[in-house]
C-alpha positions as semicolon CSV with decimal commas, in nm:
position;residue;x (nm);y (nm);z (nm)
1;M;-0,003;-0,008;0,008
2;N;0,151;0,332;-0,094
3;V;0,119;0,620;0,150
4;S;0,110;0,974;0,041
5;H;0,374;1,147;0,241
6;E;0,510;1,504;0,263
7;F;0,863;1,396;0,135
8;D;0,732;1,226;-0,194
9;R;0,831;1,563;-0,378
10;F;1,203;1,416;-0,335
11;R;1,091;1,059;-0,494
12;S;1,180;1,118;-0,863
13;I;1,492;1,329;-0,759
14;V;1,636;1,055;-0,557
15;G;1,583;0,785;-0,766
16;P;1,947;0,721;-0,849
17;A;2,027;0,685;-0,482
18;L;1,719;0,431;-0,433
19;K;1,835;0,246;-0,729
20;S;2,180;0,210;-0,565
21;K;2,031;0,094;-0,255
22;Q;1,838;-0,181;-0,435
23;E;2,158;-0,299;-0,637
24;E;2,345;-0,310;-0,308
25;F;2,090;-0,530;-0,150
26;L;2,084;-0,738;-0,489
27;L;2,464;-0,794;-0,408
28;L;2,397;-0,909;-0,062
29;G;2,131;-1,168;-0,215
30;Y;1,830;-0,988;-0,148
31;D;1,687;-0,989;-0,515
32;N;1,325;-0,939;-0,406
33;V;1,354;-0,567;-0,300
34;S;1,236;-0,322;-0,486
35;E;1,298;0,057;-0,512
36;E;0,941;0,148;-0,402
37;E;0,971;-0,102;-0,074
38;I;1,268;0,099;0,010
39;W;1,095;0,435;-0,028
40;Q;0,799;0,322;0,159
41;F;1,030;0,181;0,446
42;L;1,173;0,519;0,483
43;V;0,835;0,712;0,456
44;K;0,661;0,477;0,693
45;K;0,945;0,415;0,941
46;K;1,227;0,640;0,911
47;W;1,043;0,952;0,844
48;R;0,718;0,894;1,048
49;K;0,832;1,128;1,339
50;G;1,081;1,367;1,132
51;K;1,089;1,714;1,146
52;N;0,854;1,897;0,916
53;E;1,132;2,030;0,679
54;I;1,381;1,779;0,554
55;K;1,618;1,873;0,284
56;L;1,733;1,692;-0,007
57;H;2,079;1,596;0,144
58;E;1,919;1,434;0,427
59;V;1,683;1,226;0,223
60;I;1,954;1,076;0,026
61;Q;2,162;1,027;0,340
62;S;1,882;0,812;0,477
63;I;1,878;0,595;0,187
64;L;2,223;0,551;0,133
65;S;2,291;0,466;0,516
66;L;1,995;0,219;0,525
67;K;2,128;-0,124;0,637
68;I;1,956;-0,443;0,522
69;G;1,895;-0,580;0,865
70;E;1,702;-0,274;0,939
71;F;1,491;-0,303;0,607
72;M;1,441;-0,694;0,664
73;N;1,325;-0,631;1,029
74;Y;1,086;-0,383;0,911
75;S;0,964;-0,610;0,631
76;A;0,922;-0,916;0,861
77;V;0,697;-0,698;1,112
78;E;0,495;-0,590;0,827
79;A;0,416;-0,920;0,681
80;L;0,322;-1,039;1,040
81;K;0,088;-0,751;1,046
82;E;-0,092;-0,846;0,739
83;A;-0,102;-1,215;0,789
84;E;-0,424;-1,370;0,935
85;F;-0,384;-1,626;1,207
86;T;-0,665;-1,856;1,297
87;L;-0,664;-2,133;1,537
88;D;-0,973;-2,290;1,506
89;D;-0,866;-2,612;1,599
90;D;-0,825;-2,663;1,975
91;E;-0,548;-2,926;1,943
92;E;-0,347;-2,688;1,733
93;L;-0,385;-2,399;2,002
94;L;-0,278;-2,663;2,265
95;E;0,020;-2,756;2,075
96;L;0,119;-2,390;2,019
97;L;0,097;-2,330;2,390
98;K;0,302;-2,620;2,481
């Protein structure tokens, strides 16, 4: 889900930095990470409590300093938030609680 954010005005300008970060993740073996996913991470996590006026160099710094672990932790939490868990079977529930 794409979220409109006040920093979206930088999105087209910082495209090369996002591409560079995506390629770095690819070299590390993470071939399913898109530029858009990196951008959404920054918007939703890194800049959610940021100051109102961010400068272009700060946006680029955020992109280039992003670590794969930080991104993957965020991705895992988001995937769990979207997953639907149901334990309709009492035996499954008891097994889980052992």
